[in-house]
N, C-alpha and C positions, 0 to 999 in steps of 0.2 A: 862285528864291530864292538870295540870296547867302550866302556863308560866315558873314558877321557876324550875319545874322539867325538862322542855325542855332545859332551859339555863344550868342547872347543868349537864345534859347529854352532851350537846355540849362542855362545859368546860372540862369534863372528856375525851371526845374523842380527844380534842385538845392536852391535856397534854400527854395522852397515846401515840398518834401518834408521837408527837415530841420526846418523850423519846425513843421509839422504832426505829424511823428513825435515830436518832443521834447515837445510838448503832450500827445499821447496817452500817451507814456511816463510823464509825471508823474501823469496821472490813473490809469493802470493800476497804478502802484507805490504808491498811497496805502494806508496800512495800515488805515484805518478803513472800507474798502469792505466792506459786509456780504455774506453769501452770499445767493443768490437762494432764494426759498421753494421747497419741494418737493424739496429735496435736490439741486438742480442745481449746476453748476460755479460757482465764485465769479465775480462780475462782473469782477474784475481779470483773470482768465484769459480771459474772453470778450473783453475789450478787447485783450489781447495777441494773441488769435487773429484779431481783425479789424483788426490794425494795418496790413495791406496796403492798406486803404482810404486811408491817408495818402499812400502812393506813387501810387495811382491818381489821387487828387485833384491831387497835385503835377504829375504828368505830363500829365494831361488838361487842367488849367488852362493850363499853359504852351503846349501844342499848340493848344488852342482859341484862345488869345489871338493866336498867330502866324497862324492861319487867318483870324481876324477882321480882322487888320491887312493881309491880302492877301499874306502872305508865300509862299504855296504856288503862286501863279501859275496855270498851266493845270491843275495836278494837284490843285486844291483839292477837286474832287468826290471823287476817289479817296481822298485823305487824310482828308477829312471822313467818308466812309463807313467807312473803317477805324477812325477814332476812335469813331464811333457804335456800330459793332459791338463793339469792345472794351469800351466803356462798358456796353453791355447785358449782356455776358458777366460783367463785373465786378460789376454789380448783382445778377445771379443768384448769383454766388459769395458775395456778402455775405449774402444771405438763407440760403444753404446753411451759412455759418458759424454763424449764429444758430439755425437749425433745419434739419437735414439734409433734402435733397430727393431725389426719385427720380432714378436715373441716366438714365432715359429722358427726363425733363423737361429735364435739363441738356443732353443731346445734342440735343434738339429746338431749344432756344434757341441753342446754338452753331451748329447747322446754318443756322438762320434768319439769324443774324448773318453767317455766311460767305457766304450767298447775297446778302445786302445788299452786302457788299464787292465780290463778283464782278460784280453787276449795275451798280454805280456805276463800276467799273473798265472796263466795256465789253469783257469777255473773250468769246471765242467759246463756244458751248455745250459743245463737247468740253473745251476748256481750262477752262471754268468748273466743270464737274463734277469734273475732276481737282483744281482749286484748292480746291473745297469739301471734298473728301475729305482733302486734305492739311492744310487749316487745322484741321479737327476733330481729326484724328489728332495733330498736333503740339501743339495746345492741351492735350489730355489728357495727352500724354507729358510736357510741361513741368510740368503740375500735379502729376504723380506725384513730381517731384523735390523737392517741399516736404516732406521727411521728416527733415531735420536742420537745425540752426542754420546759416544763411548759405549753404547749399548751392545752393538755387534762385537766390538773389540773385546769387551769384558766377557761376554758369553763365549766367544770363540776361544779366549784364553783359558777359561775354565774347562771347556770341552777338550781342548788340545792337551791339557794336563791329564785329564782322564784317559785319553788315548795313549799318552806316553806311559802312564802307569800300566795299562793293559798290555802294551807292547813289551815292556820289561818282564811282566809276570808271565807272558806267554812263552818266553824263552827264545824270542827272535829279536834281538836288539837292533838289527838292521832296519826293521820296520818302525823303530822309534826315532829314526833320523829326521824325517819330515815333521812329526809332531813336536820334536824338541826344538827345531828351528822355528816352527810356527809359534810355539809358546814365547820364545825369545823375541821374535819379530813383532808379534802383537803387543807384547809388553813395552817394547820401545816405541811403537806407534801410538800406544795409549797416552803417552805423555803429551802428544799434540792433538789427540782426538777427544780428550776429556773436555767437558763443558767449561767455558765456551770453546767449541772445537775450532782450531785453526786449520786443520786438515780433515778430510773425510775419506772413508774407505771407498765410497762410490761403488759402481757396479764392478769395477776391476778388482778391488780388494775384497769385496763381499763375495763374489762368485769364486774367487781363488780360495778364500777361507773355507767356504762351504764345500767346494769340490775336494780340497785337500783333506778335510775332516771326514767326509763321507767315503772317499776312496781308501783312506787309511783304515777306517773301520771295517770296510769290506775285506781288505787284505789281511788285517789282523784276525778277523773271524775265520777266513779261509785257512790261515796258518795256525789256528788255535789247536792245542792238543785235544785228543778225544776225551770226552768226559766233562769238559768245561761247558758251562751254560752260556757260550758266546752268542748264540742265536737270540737270547733274551737280554743279556747284559749290555752288549754294544749298542743296540737300538735305543736303549734308555738314555744314552748320552746325548741324543738329539731331541730330548723331550720338550724343551722350551721352544726350540725352533718349530717343531711340528705343532705344538700347542698354539703358537702365534698364527701359523697358517690356518689351523682349524678355526680359530677365533675369527679371522678375517673372512673365511669362506662362509661360515654360518651367519655372521652378521650381514654380509652383503646379500646372501640368499634371502634372508628375512626381509631386507629392505628393497628387494627386487633391483639390485644394482649389479653392474657388470663385475665379475671377479677379477678382471684385468685392469680395472680403473683404480689408480692409486688415490686413496683417501685416508683421512686421519682416523683410522679405526683399529690400529694395532695396540699392542700391550702398553707401550709407553704413552701413547695418546690418551688412552683411557685412565691411566694412572695420573696423568696431568690434569684430567677433569675432576679428580678428587683431591686436587691440590698437593700432589706429590711433585717435588722439584725434578728437574732433568737429571742431576746427579743421583738423586734418590731413586728415580726410576731405573737407572742403570745398575745401581747397587742392589736393589730388590730383585731385579731380573737375574743378575749374576748369582745371587744367593739362591734363588729359585732353581737355576740351572745346576748349582753345586750339589743339591740334594740328590737328584737322580744320577749325576755323574759319580758321586762318592759311593752310592749304593750299588750302581752298576759295576764299578771297579772292584768293589769288595765281593760281589757275586761272581765276577769273572775270576777273581783270585781264590774262589771256593772258601771264602771266609764267612759268607752269609748264604742262607738258602735262597734259591730263586724266588720263593714266595714273597720275600721282602720287596721285590720289585713292584708288587701291587700297591705299596704305600705311596711312592711318588706318583704312580699312575692315578690313584684315587685323589691325591692332593692336587694334581694338575687338572683333573676333570672338575673338581670343585672350584679351582681358581678360574678356569675358563667360564664356568657357569656364573660366577660372581662378576667377572668382567663383562659378560654379555648383558648384565642388568644395568651397566653404566651406559647412558645414551651416547652414541658416537656420531650421529648425524643430526644436523639442525633440521627442524621442521620445514617443509617446503613453503615458500611464500605464495599465497593465493590471493588473487584480486578480489575485492569485495563484490558480492553478487549485485547485479543490476536488477532491481525490482521495478515492475511497472507501476505507475501511479494509480491510486485507487479511483473508483468512480466518483466518490464524494469529493475528493480533492480536485478532480477534473471539472465537475459541475460547479464547484465554488469558483474556480478560476474563470470559467466561462461567464458566470454571472457577474463577477467583478469587471471583466472586460466589457460586458454589455452595459453595465451601469455607467462605467467611465465614458463609453462612447455616447450614451444618451445625454449625459451631463455636458459633454463638449458640444453636442448638437444644439442643446437648449441655450448654452451660452452664446454660440454663434448667432442663433436666431434672435436672441435678445439684443445683441450688439447691432444687428442689421435693421431692427425695427425703426420706423420713422416716428419721431415724437409728435404728439398732437399740437396744433397751433394754439397759442395762448389767446384767450378772448380779449377784446379791447376793454379798456378801462371804462367803468361806468355802466356796462351792460348788465341787465338784470339776469338773475339765474346763474351767474358765474362768479367765481371767486378768484382772487389773484393767485397765480401759480397753478391753476387747475386747467384741465382741458375743456373743450367745448361741451356744453350740456347735451344730454340726450334729447333728440327731437330737433336739433338745429338743422336748418336747410343746407343742402349740399349741392354742389355743381354737378355737371354731367361727368366730370372726371373723378368725382368722389371727394373733392376738397370742400371743407365747410365755407359757407358764404361769409363775407365780412360785413358786419353791420355798418350802417352809415355813421360817419363821424359826427361828433356833437356840434360841429360848426354849421350843420345844415346844408352841405353841398352834396346832394345826391348824385349829381352828374359825375363828379370826380370819383366818388365811391364806386359807381357802376363801372367806370372805365377801369379802375384798379382791379375790380373783380373779374372783368372780362379778360384782362391781361393774365391774371393768375390762372383763370380757367383755360 
């Protein structure tokens, strides 16, 4: 395949992706789209989440047209198997965007697609097993990068450019067809995926991008001329994606969290906690990816010694260590401990209740007491307003006797005393 055919395929992928993404964006941003029944997310959000299908259609259409026109020459079978496997993974991702699927099912489909690519490429059994493991690992690593606006699109664009350079240097331009259309398609989609993102790659676009890059790397390495350090150069192109996966697994292992539970502990999330903006996080991550991609391409072209690959490896390890020191999880909320009351506080409360009860009893007794009868006026030994003096004679019922009135009528006094008694 000549260079003009690759350029034409890339231009076609760019225009198709831009046109489809613009149409999807208009539909997604319509204000009159109602919510779905049952309390689900609005349809507009679902359209934004499945926006990666536009990039998949643009890239797949351009690549398929080039294969149909016979542009891939002898490598048509390998490129066709790669496109078919990537399309199957993208279809599964689209279903996952609409209704989440089990992780085991996604891994099974990815493995089957990788086996298809390996079988059509004609790799040996040992190399085929390693290629299948590599493709599945890198596919999921790139899919995890879709956690911030423009992040995966920018990193995938840089990585695809490195794959394109390695394919041209390796002397097999047919393997450069999918990386070329991938560069153009991701560039067109980045216009709508940059912060604030109107469309997202979602599982459909993320898995397609990761699978296409991983499978292209495996095919380029298998077709590399003898003497090239392809075994060390091409894996370096996925350094950032693998570093993000390692960061997530280590941090979740330390925090005793499930590795399959999605939380805010990725690269962009930690950069945001140190006040890096969303576009800044995408730019920094793309620049980080550009260093191992450039060194890997130069090593593959035999312009640098393979020992130079240790530089991005050491820098990536230092970056992961620094990111691990940024807290990613909020401390768990614990209820205040319930302490038993002390004995001193309990005894004081008991004494207070006892004193209060005693005072209430005394008050009730004082209110129920019968006041003493006031003595008659003029009686000796008594004063006005005071009770009967001690030693006063009392009746059988205990009431004090009434002294005779001063008018000298003892009979009437005796009768009154008898009535009271």
